[in-house]
KEZAFI-979283 format. One line per field, with one value per residue: x, z, y of N, C-alpha, C, O in turn; residue in one letter. Coordinates in steps of 0.05 Angstrom, whole numbers, plus 5000, padded with zeros to 4 digits. Layout:
n_east <- X_...
n_up <- Z_...
n_north <- Y_...
ca_east <- X_...
ca_up <- Z_...
ca_north <- Y_...
c_east <- X_...
c_up <- Z_...
c_north <- Y_...
o_east <- X_...
o_up <- Z_...
o_north <- Y_...
aa <- A_...
# end
This chain:
n_east <- 4931_4876_4857_4798_4767_4796_4783_4734_4703_4704_4672_4628_4609_4602_4558_4523_4519_4499_4445_4419_4414_4382_4331_4319_4309_4262_4229_4225_4205_4178_4152_4131_4073_4052_4007_3990_3984_3948_3911_3881_3901_3953_3982_4023_4060_4081_4098_4096_4122_4151_4159_4108_4112_4113_4076_4042_4018_3992_3960_3930_3897_3867_3814_3789_3792_3825_3840_3900_3932_3997_4051_4100_4161_4191_4250_4262_4220_4174_4123_4089_4030_3999_3945_3877_3831_3796_3763_3739_3718_3745_3799_3795_3788_3829_3862_3846_3854_3907_3923_3902_3944_3971_3999_3972_3940_3953_3919_3855_3826_3863_3889_3921_3966_3989_3999_4023_3994_4028_4019_3970_3944_3898_3881_3836_3816_3811_3830_3884_3898_3891_3936_3978_3976_3986_4036_4068_4060_4083_4132_4141_4134_4175_4217_4211_4213_4266_4295_4274_4299_4357_4363_4353_4399_4442_4443_4472_4514_4551_4590_4646_4603_4539_4490_4441_4453_4480_4433_4413_4446_4444_4398_4398_4430_4399_4361_4390_4404_4348_4329_4366_4353_4302_4306_4334_4295_4262_4285_4288_4234_4218_4252_4254_4204_4193_4158_4135_4118_4086_4127_4169_4166_4181_4227_4251_4244_4272_4324_4332_4334_4378_4418_4414_4431_4487_4506_4501_4530_4586_4581_4571_4627_4656_4629_4656_4708_4715_4726_4777_4807_4863_4869_4843_4776_4758_4806_4793_4743_4760_4799_4758_4726_4763_4770_4725_4717_4734_4696_4650_4652_4659_4612_4577_4589_4581_4527_4511_4534_4505_4452_4465_4470_4416_4390_4407_4398_4351_4278_4230_4189_4219_4266_4268_4260_4306_4341_4330_4346_4402_4420_4402_4428_4487_4492_4475_4512_4557_4542_4544_4597_4622_4589_4550_4588_4632_4599_4587_4637_4641_4600_4621_4666_4645_4612_4660_4683_4643_4636
n_up <- 8196_8160_8121_8116_8120_8090_8036_8032_7990_7950_7971_7980_7930_7907_7932_7918_7864_7861_7889_7851_7809_7824_7838_7786_7761_7793_7783_7730_7725_7772_7825_7822_7844_7887_7895_7947_7958_7912_7911_7895_7874_7884_7863_7878_7858_7836_7778_7766_7729_7669_7660_7630_7578_7585_7545_7533_7588_7591_7544_7559_7605_7579_7569_7616_7628_7658_7694_7685_7686_7701_7690_7724_7715_7765_7792_7771_7758_7781_7789_7791_7791_7782_7788_7782_7799_7859_7875_7903_7872_7817_7834_7841_7788_7758_7779_7763_7708_7706_7720_7682_7647_7657_7633_7587_7617_7618_7645_7660_7704_7742_7775_7754_7769_7753_7773_7832_7885_7921_7949_7962_7959_7981_7964_7978_7944_7976_8021_8006_7992_8040_8065_8036_8052_8110_8107_8088_8130_8169_8156_8160_8216_8237_8219_8247_8301_8303_8297_8341_8382_8364_8376_8433_8453_8434_8458_8491_8459_8436_8409_8361_8325_8325_8359_8333_8276_8279_8281_8233_8192_8201_8189_8127_8117_8121_8082_8040_8041_8035_7987_7953_7954_7934_7887_7862_7862_7834_7786_7780_7781_7724_7688_7702_7721_7773_7835_7894_7962_8022_8048_8030_8050_8099_8097_8085_8131_8167_8144_8160_8213_8219_8193_8222_8271_8262_8247_8294_8328_8305_8318_8370_8383_8363_8396_8453_8438_8428_8474_8488_8449_8419_8364_8306_8288_8243_8243_8290_8277_8236_8266_8297_8265_8246_8295_8297_8247_8238_8270_8248_8196_8203_8230_8190_8149_8165_8169_8115_8089_8108_8085_8030_8022_8030_7996_7947_7957_7982_7978_7931_7955_7994_7969_7946_7990_8022_7984_7982_8038_8030_7993_8021_8069_8055_8031_8077_8113_8080_8080_8137_8144_8103_8088_8131_8173_8141_8122_8167_8183_8129_8141_8185_8166_8128_8169_8193_8154_8142_8193
n_north <- 6098_6113_6160_6185_6232_6275_6261_6279_6302_6268_6218_6246_6259_6207_6193_6235_6223_6174_6182_6220_6190_6150_6180_6200_6147_6131_6179_6171_6113_6103_6061_5988_5968_5915_5861_5867_5924_5943_5910_5845_5779_5725_5671_5615_5560_5498_5455_5389_5360_5377_5444_5479_5536_5603_5625_5589_5571_5628_5624_5583_5602_5640_5639_5646_5704_5734_5796_5840_5794_5767_5726_5688_5653_5609_5583_5519_5493_5518_5567_5633_5667_5727_5766_5805_5788_5761_5722_5662_5615_5634_5622_5565_5552_5570_5533_5486_5492_5492_5442_5411_5409_5355_5298_5250_5192_5120_5091_5097_5107_5129_5183_5237_5279_5351_5396_5430_5467_5522_5564_5618_5678_5730_5795_5851_5913_5952_5940_5938_5991_6017_5990_6014_6066_6057_6044_6085_6122_6097_6095_6153_6158_6133_6160_6210_6190_6177_6226_6254_6217_6232_6288_6286_6255_6278_6325_6355_6369_6423_6448_6440_6443_6451_6413_6396_6390_6344_6310_6323_6308_6256_6245_6259_6216_6173_6186_6184_6127_6102_6126_6101_6047_6048_6070_6027_5987_6007_6005_5953_5938_5964_5934_5882_5868_5865_5875_5910_5906_5888_5869_5889_5942_5930_5911_5965_5992_5963_5975_6028_6024_6002_6032_6078_6063_6044_6094_6126_6100_6118_6174_6181_6165_6208_6248_6233_6236_6292_6325_6309_6311_6334_6353_6389_6387_6366_6326_6299_6277_6243_6211_6184_6157_6122_6094_6065_6038_5982_5955_5966_5951_5894_5880_5895_5861_5811_5810_5822_5775_5733_5754_5756_5699_5687_5711_5687_5628_5627_5622_5641_5676_5705_5727_5779_5810_5797_5817_5869_5884_5872_5908_5956_5961_5951_6001_6035_6029_6048_6104_6116_6114_6146_6187_6215_6229_6258_6304_6332_6355_6385_6423_6444_6471_6507_6540_6563_6594_6633_6658
ca_east <- 4910_4857_4849_4775_4757_4811_4774_4704_4692_4699_4649_4595_4603_4587_4534_4504_4510_4478_4420_4409_4407_4356_4315_4314_4300_4239_4212_4210_4189_4166_4154_4112_4062_4045_3977_3987_3977_3936_3887_3883_3912_3974_3980_4050_4063_4097_4089_4110_4135_4163_4133_4096_4123_4098_4055_4026_4000_3974_3940_3910_3885_3856_3786_3780_3788_3838_3854_3924_3951_4027_4066_4131_4172_4213_4268_4258_4190_4154_4112_4078_4011_3988_3918_3866_3808_3803_3744_3755_3718_3764_3827_3791_3781_3852_3877_3838_3864_3938_3920_3894_3975_3981_4005_3949_3947_3940_3899_3833_3819_3887_3890_3947_3969_4012_4010_4013_3993_4044_4008_3949_3941_3876_3874_3822_3825_3801_3853_3909_3897_3895_3959_3999_3973_3997_4067_4078_4056_4101_4165_4148_4137_4207_4240_4207_4229_4298_4301_4269_4322_4383_4355_4363_4424_4466_4431_4498_4542_4544_4617_4645_4583_4509_4472_4417_4464_4483_4410_4405_4469_4433_4373_4408_4445_4374_4347_4403_4399_4319_4325_4380_4337_4281_4313_4343_4278_4248_4297_4283_4208_4217_4264_4249_4176_4196_4135_4139_4101_4095_4155_4194_4163_4192_4260_4261_4247_4295_4353_4332_4342_4411_4434_4418_4448_4517_4513_4501_4559_4606_4572_4574_4655_4659_4624_4671_4734_4715_4737_4800_4826_4884_4862_4819_4748_4765_4822_4780_4722_4778_4802_4736_4714_4783_4767_4698_4717_4733_4673_4623_4654_4657_4589_4560_4597_4572_4500_4514_4540_4475_4428_4475_4459_4391_4381_4415_4391_4323_4252_4218_4184_4238_4287_4268_4260_4335_4356_4324_4363_4426_4429_4399_4452_4509_4495_4472_4541_4577_4533_4546_4626_4632_4568_4542_4609_4642_4579_4594_4662_4638_4587_4643_4685_4628_4614_4683_4685_4619_4642
ca_up <- 8197_8139_8113_8106_8118_8070_8012_8033_7964_7934_7980_7974_7900_7898_7947_7902_7838_7866_7893_7827_7789_7835_7834_7766_7763_7812_7771_7704_7718_7796_7833_7810_7871_7884_7901_7975_7951_7890_7912_7874_7878_7881_7864_7870_7858_7818_7758_7777_7713_7655_7665_7605_7575_7596_7534_7533_7612_7587_7527_7578_7622_7569_7569_7641_7626_7683_7691_7693_7694_7694_7697_7729_7723_7786_7792_7744_7757_7793_7772_7805_7779_7794_7777_7795_7813_7882_7884_7904_7842_7801_7841_7833_7759_7747_7788_7749_7679_7706_7722_7650_7629_7659_7606_7589_7630_7606_7669_7661_7729_7757_7778_7746_7784_7743_7790_7864_7894_7949_7964_7953_7977_7959_7979_7968_7933_7996_8039_7994_7997_8072_8072_8028_8075_8132_8097_8084_8159_8186_8148_8170_8241_8242_8215_8271_8325_8295_8297_8364_8390_8364_8392_8457_8455_8428_8469_8504_8441_8416_8394_8346_8306_8334_8362_8310_8256_8280_8268_8203_8177_8208_8164_8104_8110_8119_8055_8016_8034_8025_7957_7933_7950_7917_7860_7854_7858_7810_7763_7776_7769_7703_7671_7709_7731_7808_7851_7919_7974_8048_8058_8022_8066_8126_8092_8083_8157_8178_8137_8171_8237_8216_8187_8245_8292_8253_8253_8321_8340_8301_8324_8395_8384_8361_8421_8468_8430_8423_8500_8500_8429_8409_8335_8300_8288_8223_8253_8313_8263_8222_8284_8304_8243_8243_8315_8292_8220_8237_8277_8230_8174_8210_8242_8168_8134_8177_8161_8083_8083_8110_8068_8007_8017_8030_7968_7927_7961_7989_7960_7914_7972_8010_7953_7941_8016_8025_7965_7990_8056_8023_7984_8039_8094_8042_8026_8104_8121_8070_8087_8157_8145_8079_8083_8153_8185_8127_8122_8199_8177_8107_8153_8206_8154_8121_8192_8199_8131_8145_8221
ca_north <- 6113_6118_6192_6190_6262_6288_6252_6283_6313_6240_6203_6263_6259_6186_6194_6247_6215_6156_6194_6229_6165_6137_6198_6197_6125_6137_6197_6159_6094_6096_6032_5976_5962_5887_5857_5880_5956_5946_5889_5822_5752_5716_5641_5603_5534_5486_5436_5360_5353_5399_5466_5496_5559_5629_5632_5564_5577_5649_5620_5562_5617_5661_5641_5657_5728_5746_5825_5839_5774_5761_5695_5691_5632_5608_5558_5496_5484_5533_5590_5652_5684_5753_5773_5823_5773_5747_5704_5633_5614_5639_5606_5540_5550_5571_5508_5463_5496_5486_5411_5400_5404_5333_5286_5230_5165_5094_5082_5122_5111_5143_5211_5247_5307_5362_5424_5433_5492_5525_5590_5634_5703_5748_5823_5869_5937_5977_5930_5949_6020_6024_5985_6030_6087_6055_6036_6113_6129_6076_6105_6182_6156_6120_6183_6226_6184_6179_6256_6259_6212_6243_6311_6284_6238_6297_6356_6365_6380_6447_6457_6464_6440_6445_6382_6393_6384_6313_6294_6330_6294_6226_6241_6257_6189_6155_6194_6169_6097_6091_6131_6083_6020_6052_6068_6001_5971_6021_5994_5919_5936_5968_5921_5848_5868_5862_5889_5918_5898_5899_5855_5910_5965_5914_5917_5989_5994_5953_5988_6053_6021_5987_6052_6096_6049_6047_6123_6137_6092_6139_6202_6174_6167_6235_6266_6226_6245_6323_6340_6301_6312_6357_6360_6404_6381_6346_6306_6284_6258_6221_6187_6172_6138_6095_6075_6053_6027_5955_5946_5977_5934_5867_5876_5897_5842_5788_5813_5818_5746_5720_5765_5747_5671_5683_5722_5666_5600_5630_5615_5668_5698_5720_5734_5804_5825_5795_5834_5901_5891_5872_5933_5978_5955_5956_6031_6043_6024_6067_6127_6120_6126_6166_6212_6230_6243_6281_6330_6348_6365_6410_6448_6462_6491_6531_6556_6578_6616_6651_6670
c_east <- 4898_4849_4820_4764_4764_4796_4741_4691_4682_4672_4624_4589_4593_4562_4514_4496_4488_4448_4405_4401_4379_4335_4303_4301_4266_4220_4207_4198_4172_4171_4130_4095_4055_4016_3971_3979_3955_3911_3893_3894_3937_3976_4007_4045_4081_4088_4108_4129_4148_4145_4130_4112_4102_4076_4037_4008_3986_3951_3919_3888_3866_3825_3773_3779_3802_3851_3886_3938_3984_4038_4096_4144_4188_4225_4263_4232_4171_4142_4096_4062_4001_3964_3902_3840_3817_3785_3753_3743_3732_3790_3818_3788_3812_3867_3871_3848_3897_3939_3919_3926_3986_3978_3979_3961_3937_3917_3877_3822_3842_3885_3916_3948_3992_4020_4000_4015_4011_4032_3987_3946_3919_3880_3857_3828_3826_3824_3879_3912_3910_3924_3983_3998_3990_4029_4080_4078_4079_4130_4167_4154_4167_4221_4237_4215_4256_4308_4297_4298_4349_4381_4365_4386_4446_4462_4452_4516_4534_4569_4630_4615_4555_4500_4452_4432_4475_4460_4403_4428_4456_4409_4378_4416_4417_4360_4364_4403_4373_4320_4339_4363_4312_4287_4321_4322_4254_4257_4289_4249_4207_4225_4259_4219_4174_4176_4146_4111_4102_4119_4175_4192_4183_4217_4271_4263_4268_4325_4350_4340_4374_4421_4438_4434_4478_4526_4519_4524_4583_4602_4575_4608_4667_4658_4643_4701_4735_4731_4762_4821_4840_4885_4843_4794_4748_4784_4806_4756_4740_4783_4781_4728_4737_4779_4746_4693_4712_4711_4655_4628_4648_4629_4568_4568_4582_4542_4498_4520_4513_4457_4434_4467_4435_4377_4385_4404_4363_4305_4248_4205_4192_4265_4290_4270_4290_4352_4352_4347_4393_4438_4424_4422_4480_4512_4493_4497_4559_4570_4541_4574_4633_4611_4562_4565_4625_4625_4577_4617_4656_4623_4609_4659_4672_4622_4634_4687_4667_4621_4654
c_up <- 8174_8133_8100_8098_8094_8044_8008_8005_7946_7940_7978_7951_7889_7905_7932_7879_7837_7870_7866_7808_7802_7832_7805_7750_7771_7794_7742_7705_7750_7807_7825_7835_7864_7891_7933_7976_7933_7894_7892_7887_7866_7886_7857_7872_7832_7801_7767_7758_7694_7655_7634_7601_7581_7573_7532_7567_7604_7566_7544_7593_7609_7568_7593_7648_7651_7676_7703_7701_7684_7711_7700_7733_7748_7786_7766_7737_7765_7777_7793_7787_7794_7779_7789_7812_7844_7895_7885_7880_7824_7810_7835_7802_7748_7753_7769_7718_7684_7712_7696_7636_7638_7634_7605_7602_7622_7624_7670_7685_7751_7760_7774_7751_7768_7757_7817_7870_7918_7961_7947_7966_7958_7978_7965_7960_7960_8015_8028_7996_8024_8081_8062_8045_8102_8130_8103_8113_8173_8182_8159_8202_8252_8243_8234_8290_8324_8307_8326_8386_8393_8378_8418_8463_8453_8439_8478_8486_8431_8402_8381_8323_8326_8341_8340_8285_8254_8269_8244_8185_8176_8182_8135_8091_8109_8093_8039_8018_8031_7997_7937_7928_7932_7889_7842_7845_7833_7784_7755_7768_7738_7681_7678_7718_7761_7820_7879_7936_8004_8058_8050_8040_8092_8119_8095_8115_8176_8173_8151_8198_8238_8209_8214_8270_8285_8255_8276_8339_8338_8308_8356_8400_8388_8388_8445_8467_8431_8444_8505_8479_8424_8380_8331_8296_8267_8234_8274_8298_8251_8240_8300_8287_8240_8270_8310_8270_8224_8248_8264_8203_8183_8213_8210_8147_8139_8164_8132_8076_8079_8092_8040_8002_8021_8003_7944_7930_7969_7972_7954_7933_7989_7996_7952_7966_8025_8004_7969_8018_8049_8009_8003_8058_8079_8040_8057_8115_8109_8076_8115_8168_8126_8076_8107_8169_8169_8121_8147_8191_8157_8123_8174_8188_8136_8144_8197_8183_8136_8175_8220
c_north <- 6119_6147_6194_6219_6276_6286_6261_6284_6287_6224_6219_6257_6234_6182_6213_6236_6192_6165_6208_6210_6151_6157_6199_6172_6126_6157_6184_6133_6086_6064_6016_5960_5933_5890_5873_5909_5955_5927_5865_5793_5738_5680_5632_5572_5522_5461_5409_5349_5376_5419_5479_5521_5579_5633_5616_5566_5607_5643_5595_5577_5643_5666_5648_5687_5746_5774_5826_5819_5775_5737_5699_5666_5626_5585_5543_5494_5501_5559_5611_5667_5699_5762_5792_5810_5759_5730_5675_5612_5611_5626_5583_5535_5551_5544_5484_5466_5487_5454_5400_5396_5378_5316_5259_5204_5141_5084_5106_5126_5125_5166_5223_5275_5322_5388_5424_5464_5495_5553_5603_5653_5724_5773_5837_5893_5955_5966_5942_5972_6028_6015_6005_6059_6086_6051_6067_6123_6119_6091_6131_6172_6150_6144_6207_6214_6181_6207_6264_6245_6217_6268_6308_6270_6262_6325_6369_6381_6404_6457_6436_6464_6433_6419_6377_6382_6351_6298_6304_6314_6262_6225_6242_6228_6170_6160_6181_6148_6085_6102_6115_6056_6028_6054_6042_5981_5983_6007_5967_5919_5947_5947_5890_5847_5861_5879_5893_5913_5900_5887_5875_5934_5956_5917_5942_6001_5990_5965_6014_6047_6013_6012_6071_6085_6052_6081_6135_6125_6112_6166_6206_6175_6192_6250_6258_6237_6275_6335_6337_6306_6336_6365_6373_6384_6355_6319_6289_6266_6240_6200_6172_6151_6117_6080_6060_6035_5999_5945_5948_5956_5904_5862_5877_5871_5815_5781_5812_5792_5731_5727_5757_5715_5668_5696_5702_5643_5601_5624_5643_5685_5712_5729_5760_5816_5821_5812_5862_5904_5888_5894_5957_5979_5965_5993_6048_6049_6047_6093_6134_6128_6146_6183_6228_6243_6269_6306_6342_6364_6389_6428_6458_6479_6510_6550_6574_6599_6634_6669_6690
o_east <- 4912_4830_4818_4755_4747_4795_4727_4673_4662_4656_4602_4566_4578_4545_4490_4472_4468_4430_4380_4382_4359_4316_4278_4286_4248_4196_4185_4182_4156_4188_4109_4105_4052_4002_3952_3968_3938_3891_3910_3893_3941_3972_4016_4027_4090_4071_4131_4147_4156_4120_4148_4126_4078_4056_4015_3984_3964_3928_3895_3865_3855_3813_3750_3768_3792_3867_3894_3956_3992_4036_4112_4139_4203_4212_4260_4223_4148_4152_4091_4073_3993_3967_3911_3831_3839_3787_3770_3757_3736_3804_3834_3787_3819_3883_3888_3850_3910_3960_3934_3931_4009_3960_3968_3984_3913_3899_3881_3809_3836_3874_3933_3934_4014_4041_3978_4032_4013_4038_3986_3945_3921_3883_3859_3850_3844_3838_3893_3935_3931_3936_4002_4018_4002_4043_4099_4099_4092_4147_4189_4176_4178_4235_4256_4229_4269_4326_4313_4312_4364_4399_4382_4393_4464_4475_4454_4530_4513_4567_4627_4608_4552_4505_4448_4420_4477_4462_4384_4422_4456_4405_4364_4413_4418_4348_4354_4401_4372_4309_4333_4360_4304_4275_4318_4325_4237_4242_4285_4240_4191_4212_4261_4209_4153_4179_4164_4089_4120_4131_4196_4212_4197_4232_4294_4281_4279_4343_4372_4353_4389_4441_4460_4448_4494_4548_4538_4534_4596_4620_4581_4615_4682_4677_4647_4715_4758_4747_4775_4845_4828_4901_4825_4798_4741_4776_4809_4750_4734_4776_4786_4723_4730_4785_4747_4673_4691_4702_4638_4609_4633_4619_4548_4551_4574_4534_4480_4509_4503_4445_4415_4460_4427_4356_4369_4397_4349_4313_4256_4209_4179_4284_4313_4284_4300_4376_4369_4362_4408_4461_4439_4434_4494_4531_4505_4503_4573_4589_4546_4578_4650_4615_4568_4563_4630_4637_4566_4615_4663_4629_4613_4665_4685_4625_4629_4694_4676_4608_4660
o_up <- 8162_8146_8077_8076_8078_8030_7989_7998_7933_7923_7974_7945_7869_7891_7932_7872_7823_7856_7863_7792_7789_7820_7801_7731_7755_7792_7732_7687_7752_7800_7822_7844_7841_7894_7939_7996_7941_7880_7874_7912_7842_7907_7835_7887_7814_7811_7774_7763_7706_7653_7618_7620_7582_7581_7528_7567_7615_7567_7539_7594_7623_7567_7593_7668_7661_7658_7723_7718_7662_7735_7685_7755_7752_7780_7744_7714_7756_7756_7815_7768_7816_7755_7810_7833_7850_7919_7870_7870_7813_7791_7820_7794_7731_7736_7762_7704_7666_7707_7689_7616_7630_7618_7626_7598_7618_7616_7680_7690_7775_7740_7791_7740_7768_7754_7825_7863_7935_7984_7923_7990_7934_8003_7941_7970_7962_8026_8043_8002_8029_8099_8076_8050_8114_8150_8119_8121_8188_8199_8168_8213_8271_8262_8237_8303_8345_8324_8336_8402_8412_8395_8426_8486_8470_8431_8476_8494_8418_8384_8389_8308_8338_8324_8330_8273_8234_8253_8232_8162_8157_8164_8119_8069_8094_8081_8023_7995_8025_7980_7914_7906_7916_7871_7818_7827_7820_7766_7733_7753_7725_7661_7659_7723_7770_7813_7887_7926_8013_8078_8062_8045_8103_8136_8103_8122_8193_8189_8153_8209_8256_8223_8224_8285_8302_8263_8280_8358_8357_8303_8366_8421_8407_8401_8459_8486_8435_8438_8519_8484_8425_8372_8347_8305_8272_8233_8273_8306_8257_8236_8313_8296_8232_8271_8321_8269_8216_8236_8267_8191_8169_8202_8207_8131_8121_8154_8124_8055_8059_8082_8025_7980_8017_7993_7926_7909_7965_7949_7966_7930_8000_8010_7955_7965_8035_8008_7962_8020_8062_8012_8002_8062_8089_8048_8062_8124_8123_8078_8119_8188_8132_8056_8108_8176_8179_8116_8149_8194_8164_8119_8176_8197_8129_8141_8204_8193_8135_8178_8241
o_north <- 6135_6154_6202_6226_6286_6306_6254_6269_6285_6217_6208_6248_6233_6170_6207_6235_6189_6157_6205_6213_6144_6148_6198_6174_6122_6152_6186_6127_6067_6048_6028_5939_5925_5910_5887_5918_5972_5931_5868_5790_5739_5668_5638_5562_5535_5447_5411_5333_5395_5416_5487_5528_5574_5645_5625_5560_5608_5653_5592_5568_5661_5687_5657_5696_5766_5778_5814_5821_5783_5731_5711_5654_5645_5565_5554_5493_5498_5568_5601_5679_5692_5766_5799_5820_5749_5723_5665_5595_5589_5618_5573_5512_5535_5534_5467_5446_5476_5443_5382_5381_5373_5319_5252_5196_5139_5069_5129_5146_5130_5176_5220_5291_5311_5399_5419_5481_5476_5561_5601_5648_5731_5771_5838_5899_5971_5984_5956_5977_6040_6027_6012_6072_6104_6055_6071_6133_6133_6097_6138_6177_6162_6150_6222_6229_6182_6208_6279_6258_6213_6271_6322_6275_6264_6345_6394_6400_6406_6474_6413_6483_6411_6401_6355_6364_6337_6279_6294_6309_6247_6209_6229_6219_6150_6142_6165_6137_6061_6087_6113_6046_6011_6042_6038_5963_5971_5998_5959_5902_5934_5941_5873_5824_5852_5903_5878_5914_5915_5897_5878_5946_5972_5926_5946_6016_6005_5966_6025_6065_6018_6016_6077_6100_6061_6089_6150_6135_6121_6183_6228_6185_6198_6260_6277_6243_6284_6353_6353_6305_6358_6382_6374_6362_6332_6295_6265_6244_6216_6177_6152_6128_6095_6056_6037_6020_5989_5926_5931_5947_5890_5843_5863_5863_5801_5760_5797_5784_5721_5709_5751_5707_5644_5688_5700_5632_5580_5620_5663_5709_5730_5737_5769_5837_5841_5818_5878_5923_5902_5900_5977_6000_5983_6006_6068_6071_6061_6109_6157_6142_6163_6198_6252_6266_6291_6327_6364_6388_6411_6452_6483_6502_6530_6574_6597_6621_6657_6690_6702
aa <- M_Y_Q_I_I_S_K_S_K_L_W_L_S_I_S_G_A_L_M_I_A_S_V_I_M_L_S_M_W_G_L_K_P_G_I_D_F_T_G_G_S_L_L_E_G_K_F_L_Q_D_R_P_S_V_T_Q_I_E_D_K_L_K_D_L_D_L_H_S_L_T_V_Q_P_V_A_D_R_G_V_I_L_R_F_Q_E_T_S_E_D_T_H_Q_A_I_L_K_K_L_E_S_F_A_P_A_S_K_D_K_N_A_A_V_S_A_F_E_E_Q_R_F_E_A_V_G_P_S_V_G_Q_E_L_Q_R_K_A_I_Y_A_I_I_L_V_L_L_A_I_S_I_Y_I_A_I_A_F_R_G_V_S_R_P_V_P_S_W_K_Y_G_A_A_T_L_I_G_L_F_H_D_V_V_I_V_L_G_F_F_S_W_L_G_H_F_Q_G_V_E_V_N_T_S_F_V_A_A_V_L_T_V_L_G_F_S_V_H_D_T_I_V_V_F_D_R_I_R_E_N_L_P_R_S_N_S_D_F_A_G_T_V_N_A_S_L_N_Q_T_L_T_R_S_I_N_T_S_L_T_V_L_L_V_L_F_S_I_A_I_L_G_G_E_S_I_H_Y_F_A_L_A_L_L_V_G_I_F_F_G_T_Y_S_S_I_F_L_A_S_P_L_L_V_V_W_Q_H_W_Q_Q_K_N_S
# end
């Protein structure tokens, strides 16, 4: 049997260090909002021959006076353009400029295509602000719903740890998972220019659901073992973790392998969505085993000392 609870200080220290580092990155750099939240346009496509350099593309589009233009190379010949303007006239003007990279043809009547558009999205500023508000509300509502569910599910547990502490431990674990994902994307935004959008919010909500599911499985086993266990509370929690450990790791591992494949082989549009899920589910599994349950034991020890 693995002695997980006896090393609670180690697991809690690791979680604390990761959370502090994430909070520091968020306070220093924040998140880089995408056009979903700020308003603007995104144009994705690929050059059919050699892709020009970022500087060449920027110089070609300079006379269009695009505000907040960013050029992001993708794969071998792809490119993603982000800019504030959202009009169709601007969209068509950009396409003409990108088409002008076509090499000269011997046949003057032959149409030579240099650029193939794959995606164009436009979001107005008011829509972006509304999406940002709804994203915050969605996360808050999910946390409230989880709190209510745990309060109902564990209402019959009162000893040796009151039921509300199961809910508190779960919420701390969820906060841990979300903060680490936010900190990681804050780092990516600062050094790699990665933006967060509505798909990132969807990934965070998915992480919350996966993490709370894993935590509830462990807590439910603790609740089942408490009436029939001959060990103290720490021993019961450790036994419960060992009974659910293989299931938790195998379930998470299968999901992580799929997400890893998507993050590596998937297209640009889902790359960072898969990466957010990958990071969040990994640390969600960690918090379910090494954070939430050890917190219950720590609180029980404090309760004994103060009683």
